[in-house]
C-alpha positions, -999 to 999 in steps of 0.1 A, spaced: 132 812 -517 132 774 -513 129 779 -474 101 805 -478 80 779 -500 85 754 -473 74 778 -444 42 786 -467 36 750 -467 43 749 -508 61 716 -505 63 706 -545 79 744 -555 104 739 -524 117 707 -543 119 725 -578 137 751 -560 162 732 -542 166 709 -579 176 745 -599 200 751 -568 215 720 -572 221 719 -609 242 752 -603 261 737 -570 264 702 -571 274 699 -533 252 725 -519 245 706 -484 218 730 -473 197 725 -507 193 687 -505 185 689 -467 153 712 -481 150 692 -508 147 664 -482 122 682 -459 102 690 -489 99 651 -497 95 636 -464 62 663 -462 50 652 -497 47 614 -483 80 601 -501 98 593 -466 123 569 -479 138 593 -506 140 618 -482 160 597 -456 183 584 -483 191 623 -494 195 632 -456 219 603 -448 239 617 -478 240 650 -464 251 636 -427 276 612 -440 296 641 -449 296 655 -414 283 690 -423 294 718 -397 278 748 -411 249 759 -394 222 760 -418 225 723 -427 226 711 -390 194 734 -386 176 719 -412 186 684 -405 175 687 -372 141 698 -383 137 670 -409 149 643 -380 123 656 -358 95 652 -382 107 618 -390 104 610 -352 139 602 -353 157 625 -327 187 598 -320 199 609 -350 203 644 -343 228 630 -314 250 618 -342 248 650 -361 263 672 -333 286 649 -319 303 647 -353 303 686 -354 318 690 -323 345 668 -330 354 692 -360 346 722 -340 355 713 -304 353 748 -288 319 759 -305 296 770 -270 269 765 -295 272 732 -308 281 719 -277 249 730 -263 229 716 -290 246 684 -284 232 689 -247 197 696 -261 199 665 -286 211 639 -257 180 654 -235 157 648 -261 166 610 -260 170 611 -222 204 598 -224 215 613 -191 249 602 -189 262 620 -219 241 647 -210 263 649 -178 294 645 -200 281 672 -225 273 696 -195 312 692 -183 324 697 -214 306 728 -221 317 742 -191 351 736 -195 351 755 -229 327 783 -212 325 784 -175 292 796 -167 273 785 -139 242 773 -160 262 746 -180 276 731 -146 243 730 -131 230 712 -158 252 685 -157 246 683 -122 208 678 -128 220 652 -152 232 629 -126 198 635 -105 181 624 -138 203 592 -137 195 587 -101 156 586 -108 160 565 -139 184 542 -122 166 510 -118 185 504 -86 175 524 -56 212 518 -38 232 529 -66 211 561 -71 217 568 -31 253 555 -29 267 568 -62 249 593 -86 229 615 -56 264 620 -34 284 628 -68 256 653 -73 259 667 -37 297 669 -37 295 689 -70 272 716 -56 294 718 -21 323 725 -45 307 754 -58 291 765 -24 329 764 -8 343 784 -35 312 809 -33 303 806 -69 262 799 -64 247 827 -83 209 819 -89 179 805 -70 176 774 -92 211 766 -80 199 769 -45 167 747 -55 187 725 -69 208 719 -38 178 715 -17 164 687 -43 197 670 -39 197 667 -2 157 659 0 163 629 -20 194 619 -1 170 619 31 193 649 44 166 668 57 184 685 86 212 696 61 185 708 37 169 727 66 201 747 75 203 756 34 172 771 36 173 787 70 207 801 59 225 827 36 220 807 6 179 809 16 178 845 9 180 840 -27 145 818 -28 124 848 -36 102 838 -67 76 820 -51 56 835 -21 64 818 12 90 796 -4 117 795 22 88 789 50 71 763 27 106 744 23 111 746 64 76 736 69 84 703 45 117 697 62 101 703 98 76 677 91 100 651 78 123 655 109 93 652 132 99 683 146 63 695 158 73 723 178 89 743 153 57 731 126 33 747 153 51 777 158 61 783 121 23 777 109 10 801 138 30 826 128 22 825 91 -16 826 101 -9 857 123 1 870 88 -25 856 68 -56 840 87 -73 828 55 -43 806 43 -61 773 47 -29 744 42 -13 763 75 -48 757 97 -40 720 87 -6 721 99 -14 741 130 -41 712 139 -20 683 131 9 696 153 -8 705 183 -22 674 182 10 655 176 24 675 211 -5 665 230 -1 631 223 38 630 229 30 652 262 54 679 252 59 709 275 77 741 265 113 745 281 111 768 312 142 790 305 149 793 268 130 799 234 101 775 230 113 767 194 135 780 165 107 793 152 91 812 180 58 805 206 43 770 204 6 761 212 3 727 229 -29 723 245 -64 719 231 -73 751 253 -47 774 234 -57 761 199 -95 768 211 -83 805 219 -62 809 190 -92 801 167 -114 825 186 -88 852 181 -87 849 142 -123 849 141 -122 884 163 -96 898 141 -117 889 110 -145 909 119 -124 939 116 -106 930 83 -118 951 50 -128 916 31 -149 890 47 -124 859 52 -138 821 52 -107 806 66 -111 814 105 -146 800 102 -139 770 85 -110 763 107 -135 763 137 -154 738 124 -124 715 115 -116 718 150 -147 707 163 -146 676 137 -108 669 148 -122 669 187 -148 649 179 -127 623 162 -103 620 188 -136 616 214 -125 648 232 -155 665 256 -140 701 242 -159 710 214 -188 725 235 -160 751 239 -162 763 206 -203 762 202 -228 740 182 -217 732 147 -256 737 136 -253 769 146 -219 777 135 -226 764 99 -259 784 100 -242 814 110 -216 807 78 -243 803 57 -257 840 66 -224 851 60 -213 833 30 -244 817 17 -246 840 -16 -213 829 -28 -213 796 -51 -185 785 -27 -208 779 1 -219 747 -4 -186 729 -13 -173 747 21 -201 732 40 -203 697 26 -175 686 41 -191 696 75 -221 680 74 -211 649 91 -211 671 123 -251 673 121 -272 644 137 -294 632 110 -327 636 128 -319 676 128 -316 675 89 -350 689 81 -344 716 109 -313 728 96 -328 732 61 -362 751 72 -339 773 94 -316 784 64 -346 789 42 -362 810 67 -336 837 61 -336 838 24 -356 868 11 -380 849 -12 -417 864 -25 -440 850 -41 -456 866 -74 -493 869 -71 -498 840 -100 -471 817 -86 -473 792 -59 -436 795 -58 -419 820 -37 -390 834 -59 -354 853 -53 -356 889 -59 -319 891 -72 -289 871 -76 -279 869 -40 -311 855 -31 -309 829 -61 -272 818 -50 -284 813 -10 -314 794 -23 -294 772 -46 -270 764 -19 -303 751 5 -314 730 -26 -281 716 -30 -276 711 10 -310 697 4 -299 671 -20 -265 659 1 -284 655 31 -309 628 13 -339 648 19 -351 643 -19 -340 607 -19 -364 599 9 -394 615 -10 -419 596 -33 -425 595 -69 -451 624 -67 -433 647 -43 -401 641 -66 -423 653 -93 -438 683 -76 -401 694 -65 -389 689 -103 -418 713 -113 -410 738 -91 -370 734 -96 -376 742 -132 -402 774 -125 -372 785 -102 -350 776 -133 -367 795 -158 -372 825 -136 -337 829 -131 -330 832 -165 -341 868 -164 -310 877 -142 -289 865 -170 -299 882 -197 -269 900 -201 -248 869 -200 -224 859 -230 -228 831 -249 -194 813 -233 -207 823 -196 -230 802 -176 -264 811 -164 -270 816 -125 -297 789 -124 -283 765 -142 -277 744 -112 -315 742 -105 -323 725 -141 -291 701 -133 -308 692 -100 -342 687 -115 -327 662 -139 -307 646 -109 -341 639 -95 -356 625 -125 -329 599 -134 -335 586 -97 -371 582 -109 -359 564 -144 -336 540 -122 -366 533 -101 -385 518 -132 -403 553 -145 -394 550 -185 -408 582 -193 -381 604 -166 -355 596 -188 -369 613 -218 -379 643 -194 -342 645 -180 -330 650 -220 -357 675 -226 -347 697 -197 -310 694 -202 -315 699 -244 -335 732 -233 -308 742 -208 -283 740 -233 -305 762 -256 -302 789 -230 -266 781 -214 -245 768 -249 -214 765 -229 -222 747 -200 -199 714 -199 -224 700 -170 -254 699 -193 -230 682 -225 -215 656 -204 -250 645 -186 -264 644 -222 -234 621 -234 -239 598 -206 -279 595 -209 -277 596 -248 -252 564 -247 -275 549 -221 -303 546 -243 -278 534 -273 -279 565 -295 -245 577 -303 -251 601 -330 -259 634 -310 -225 625 -288 -204 630 -310 -214 666 -318 -216 672 -279 -183 661 -273 -164 682 -301 -184 709 -287 -168 707 -253 -136 715 -269 -115 691 -249 -78 698 -245 -45 681 -242 -48 658 -209 -87 657 -211 -84 633 -241 -69 611 -215 -94 619 -185 -128 620 -205 -119 605 -234 -135 575 -223 -170 587 -224 -165 586 -263 -144 557 -272 -166 534 -250 -197 538 -269 -186 548 -303 -180 511 -317 -204 490 -294 -234 512 -308 -225 505 -347 -208 540 -353 -177 529 -372 -167 560 -386 -173 581 -354 -153 553 -336 -122 554 -360 -123 593 -353 -126 597 -318 -97 568 -315 -76 591 -337 -80 623 -314 -69 600 -286 -43 585 -304 -29 617 -316 -26 631 -284 -7 600 -268 20 601 -298 26 638 -295 28 637 -257 60 619 -263 76 648 -285 61 675 -264 74 665 -231 111 663 -248 103 700 -257 90 709 -220 123 691 -207 148 713 -225 129 746 -219 132 736 -183 170 733 -184 173 766 -204 153 783 -175 169 766 -147 135 753 -134 150 717 -123 127 709 -99 102 707 -131 124 683 -148 113 652 -124 78 661 -129 76 661 -167 93 629 -168 66 615 -145 38 630 -167 50 612 -196 54 582 -180 18 585 -164 6 587 -202 23 564 -217 11 535 -188 -24 552 -192 -54 523 -192 -72 545 -219 -42 547 -242 -38 506 -241 -74 507 -244 -76 531 -277 -47 514 -293 -59 477 -291 -99 488 -297 -86 509 -330 -66 481 -345 -97 458 -342 -115 484 -354 -93 489 -388 -93 451 -391 -129 449 -388 -135 477 -414 -105 469 -441 -89 432 -433 -98 411 -464 -123 439 -479 -100 466 -491 -68 451 -483 -58 414 -473 -57 403 -434 -21 396 -439 -12 435 -455 -33 449 -425 -15 434 -397 18 443 -414 7 479 -415 2 480 -381 34 457 -374 15 435 -350 29 404 -340 13 377 -318 46 372 -299 47 411 -285 29 423 -259 31 465 -257 10 467 -228 24 476 -194 -1 457 -174 19 460 -142 20 497 -144 -14 501 -159 -28 539 -146 -62 547 -144 -64 583 -153 -102 587 -159 -118 613 -144 -147 596 -126 -160 627 -109 -162 649 -139 -201 651 -135 -211 673 -106 -231 649 -81 -249 661 -53 -254 626 -36 -248 616 1 -219 593 7 -236 562 8 -249 569 -29 -220 584 -42 -193 570 -62 -167 553 -37 -130 543 -37 -145 505 -40 -162 514 -71 -132 531 -90 -109 495 -76 -136 474 -90 -141 493 -124 -107 494 -131 -104 456 -125 -131 451 -149 -115 474 -176 -83 457 -174 -98 421 -175 -117 435 -206 -86 447 -220 -68 418 -215 -97 400 -236 -97 422 -262 -58 425 -267 -53 387 -268 -83 386 -294 -60 409 -313 -33 389 -313 -46 356 -321 -63 373 -351 -27 386 -359 -8 354 -359 -32 338 -384 -15 350 -416 19 335 -405 4 301 -400 -9 296 -436 25 301 -452 42 271 -467 45 243 -444 70 214 -446 52 177 -443 56 161 -408 84 139 -415 108 167 -425 134 181 -401 127 216 -411 95 225 -392 114 238 -363 136 259 -378 110 278 -401 94 290 -371 60 281 -382 60 253 -357 67 280 -328 42 301 -345 12 276 -336 28 272 -302 25 309 -298 -11 308 -309 -17 277 -283 -3 294 -255 -23 327 -264 -53 309 -266 -49 294 -229 -44 329 -216 -76 337 -234 -92 310 -215 -80 324 -183 -88 358 -188 -124 349 -199 -127 329 -166 -118 358 -143 -143 378 -164 -167 357 -155 -157 356 -116 -159 393 -117 -192 395 -134 -208 370 -106 -205 400 -82 -232 418 -98 -218 450 -92 -238 483 -100 -222 513 -102 -238 545 -96 -254 560 -126 -232 587 -128 -203 563 -119 -178 547 -146 -197 531 -173 -198 492 -172 -176 477 -201 -191 456 -229 -181 424 -211 -208 413 -196 -227 414 -230 -197 397 -246 -205 368 -226 -244 365 -224 -249 367 -262 -225 338 -267 -197 358 -285 -173 349 -264 -179 312 -269 -182 317 -306 -145 334 -310 -127 308 -285 -139 281 -307 -128 298 -336 -94 298 -324 -96 263 -316 -105 256 -350 -73 271 -364 -56 249 -340 -73 216 -355 -68 231 -389 -32 234 -385 -27 196 -372 -46 186 -405 -23 203 -423 7 189 -407 -6 151 -408 -20 155 -442 -55 137 -453 -44 105 -454 -46 88 -419 -65 119 -404 -104 109 -402 -105 116 -364 -91 153 -371 -116 155 -404 -144 145 -379 -136 169 -351 -135 197 -380 -165 188 -391 -182 190 -357 -170 224 -348 -180 240 -383 -219 227 -372 -216 238 -333 -201 273 -350 -229 278 -369 -254 265 -344 -237 292 -319 -239 320 -346 -274 312 -354 -282 318 -315 -262 347 -315 -281 364 -344 -315 354 -324 -303 377 -296 -304 407 -318 -338 399 -331 -368 425 -316 -375 461 -323 -348 487 -314 -373 516 -307 -408 502 -293 -434 527 -281 -455 514 -251 -483 530 -235 -472 566 -251 -437 562 -240 -404 556 -263 -384 528 -251 -347 517 -269 -330 486 -266 -294 493 -270 -286 459 -262 -301 445 -294 -278 471 -312 -247 463 -291 -252 420 -298 -258 431 -338 -219 448 -334 -205 416 -319 -222 393 -343 -207 414 -371 -173 413 -354 -176 375 -346 -186 365 -381 -156 386 -394 -131 366 -372 -151 336 -387 -143 344 -421 -107 352 -413 -105 317 -398 -123 305 -428 -95 317 -453 -71 304 -433 -89 268 -438 -93 276 -475 -55 282 -481 -49 248 -464 -76 230 -482 -71 244 -518 -35 226 -519 -46 196 -507 -74 195 -533 -56 203 -563 -32 177 -555 -58 152 -548 -70 162 -587 -36 154 -600 -37 121 -587 -73 114 -601 -60 127 -633 -28 100 -629 -47 71 -623 -76 82 -648 -103 68 -618 -134 86 -614 -139 70 -580 -110 89 -560 -129 92 -525 -128 128 -516 -119 132 -480 -152 142 -455 -137 176 -445 -140 190 -480 -177 188 -478 -179 196 -443 -158 233 -450 -183 234 -481 -217 228 -463 -201 256 -435 -195 281 -460 -231 279 -475 -247 280 -440 -226 311 -434 -236 326 -462 -274 321 -457 -267 331 -423 -252 368 -431 -277 371 -456 -307 364 -434 -289 393 -410 -287 417 -439 -325 412 -445 -333 415 -407 -312 450 -406 -332 460 -437 -365 452 -420 -353 473 -387 -342 504 -411 -380 500 -425 -394 500 -394 -372 529 -379 -379 548 -409 -417 541 -408 -416 551 -366 -437 583 -365 -425 597 -330 -446 631 -333 -476 607 -328 -467 597 -299 -491 611 -269 -473 632 -248 -502 630 -225 -479 636 -196 -495 670 -183 -461 675 -169 -447 690 -203 -451 725 -211 -455 736 -248 -418 750 -248 -409 714 -237 -429 696 -261 -404 710 -288 -375 701 -272 -390 664 -266 -394 658 -303 -360 669 -310 -347 646 -283 -367 619 -301 -359 628 -331 -321 626 -326 -326 589 -310 -343 577 -339 -317 592 -367 -288 573 -344 -302 541 -346 -313 545 -381 -273 557 -386 -263 528 -368 -284 502 -383 -270 516 -417 -234 514 -413 -239 477 -396 -258 465 -427 -232 481 -451 -202 465 -432 -222 428 -434 -230 432 -472 -190 438 -477 -185 406 -455 -212 387 -475 -190 394 -505 -160 379 -492 -180 348 -482 -190 343 -520 -152 340 -527 -144 314 -502 -156 285 -526 -129 256 -525 
């Protein structure tokens, strides 16, 4: 019954049941462990651990106890304890196949490859089954992959693995396909490509049957490594005769033909051309071969795209090489026109042709588009100026042409009026197309959704050219599109980007959760959420979005071990290195590092010295200023920056250069944030008892080294800030749908950066005062006094940069000022750091003051002069209090203005808006207004809590 309660999640009852059992049978191991699981799940980790260790110390060998302890250790995230458990069990029951295999899997969870190799062999000795032997071989390969020294892996681990497999081959004991795969993998890693080829082509290769063309693909890979182009060519030719739609083999075919031409290879007169049969080694043969494929295609039962695209690919390659033979294949414009006639009604037609539009001269673009339009059956309704398609096929063809027009830059060249006319036309087509999708399910996309998206892209162009109203029309059209097609991720992603650009985060949280991002997407598109949540003042949502991401990253560790174990069980050996690479890639993800850092800063911002002390907060996060857990050298940018569709021409689209720059910017910003966090985490350690300067103990108790840590971090911060400023001097503009810029520019321009750095310098001065005492430190005291003054001035400047209307109405159009919101958020953060530093000052000055008062009482003099630093500090705290109260009043004012702003009264005088669009416009403006209101409220609440902490700082 105890286990049943645990399965049903009734942990308290499970504990009670276990206690009952233990009263009757004091030494029932299993009951103790089940009780421990109950305790672990009710949050009593320490008790659970103690109870588990009690049982583990007795080295149980009954299956129930072992299984239960395994479950418990897994929930505690302590897989290394499972290995100890089974090591003991195996010693006591040395011939148990089951315990040995559990031990092997336990090692696999913690990545102990050497021990896995030994466990595998021990298993094979007890039960000579092939899989166990090959588990041991695979563990050797894993040792070679994880070895830091490549030489070691090539000279020791891999040759040993090879010898182990060869032994089985000689004894003719190879049974399964997985074993052949493993042999191939070893030879490939040893760069013995010739031997690998022999294995695949020989008797063992016959076992490779689970994947289509598995043998051919492996042969092809080896031929390429060995640069045996005749074989590459003959094999790809043979495979294309079998299936003329297999694109990868066209690529190999063309690669090999041109390699052979460059090497002036000629076929031998007498014998076979190559191991794989006939070889083509001239352009004429290639042209003829492609033409034959097209002739063959016309006889096939379904139309194949491969042969037609191969023709365009060949033209592209000939042109690239500067050959004059391309005329033999025909005119690319005509070929693309024919291709459109054949496949234009398929959604893939656009992406197929996109690759080849470079073959058209730019002077022909308009003519080409007109030529395509001429073959689409469109008919104008009597009341409409726009000729519309009569069925889905015609709609798809027309959509393809519109996408090509955008790609060829035809829309970009238009002026404002022409663009607006096109937007209108696209929206008429979009609404007309909805009729074809009346039967669509909610989860299906409407056939005409792309019209709406393209219209929005045109409006975004206008917005970037300074047309303020266009962005509201974008949101209106997207919200309308989403109402008809609630599962369209592109609408949602574009809405997220635009709302964030306008500074409205509230609608974004809901949109993102409706995307239902799964697994790896928290890493690839999570940046859309985490970049803006906190910076727009939505602290609660920011916490939540960080949690989403962190939960995924932390579970990745555990999940990957399970995948690896499954791969061992089913002999999918080639997947194991892939799983490991996947895990490493996620562990060194840029986004993971950003979310970790921002999450801790956010927690400190919301809690430190409010609900718990700064010291406790830092302790609970196990933060220490000396430790840096970010793998700077291996950071991987896993963001998907092309997740938003774009039909822009190459020169306007996101380029490799943009990616590089964005990564550089993100890394610099992460460095600044990480150093800030580490500097804050060093504050509590400083305020612990300091010996007077003449005592010898300073170095021992570690405090003096702590101030050195702080000073060294400060230098690193200065360096990071310098490189950030240098980066921003380049004034980089990313494409509107490209990577969002970081918060770095605002951080520098509003003065937060200077404020925060000087606060950390102040810490160093206060520490000096603490070690030198008050007697002969007039100079330090004056320096501290000046720092306090300049800090108040800087904070006041920062506040002045937060003033202004967040939303204003200009000529009937709404304009938002998200930068003011971002500045306010920076102000709250900077004032929080100022308060943490002030509480350190407070902890230093209080003991001095009480000592002075004792002296005063002893001497009974009323005129013991108070050192100036006290008055400086008191003035500073008072000014902080006044400033914070002023900001809170300013925020109240903003709230009143935002509430009073009557958006409905905006004259939507833009005649372009239809009646049904107006209701969406109202919704959109309402969402933005409500989001700003929410932001201001959250910022105000947090500042009020900070104001309370200032009031406690009176010495």
